[in-house]
C-alpha positions, 0 to 999 in steps of 0.5 A: 812671591807677592811683592811687599816693598814700596817705592820709598823702601826700595829707593832707601835700600838702593841708596844704602847699598850705594853708600856702603859700596862707596865707603868700601871702595874709598877705603873707609870700610875694611876687614870683616865689617866691610865684607858683612856690609857688602853682603848686606848691600847685595841683599838690599839690591836684590830685594829692591829689584824683586820688590820682595823682602823675605823678612817682611813676610813672617811679620806681615809687613807690607810697605807697598801701596796697593790702593786700586782706587787710584788707578 
């Protein structure tokens, strides 16, 4: 698994997951939609921690900055 997610991408996913969790626990989201969004938030957190998005792979999307000249 080659990492394909940059820092901004990962941060936005974590932020979205936290927002979904807050909306759920405050009672704004409920029912089937809440369950679907909580599963999506879990996927966001998981992909953020491993820096790999399986949906990016077939489309060859890479938001990670691999500029080796800046090191």
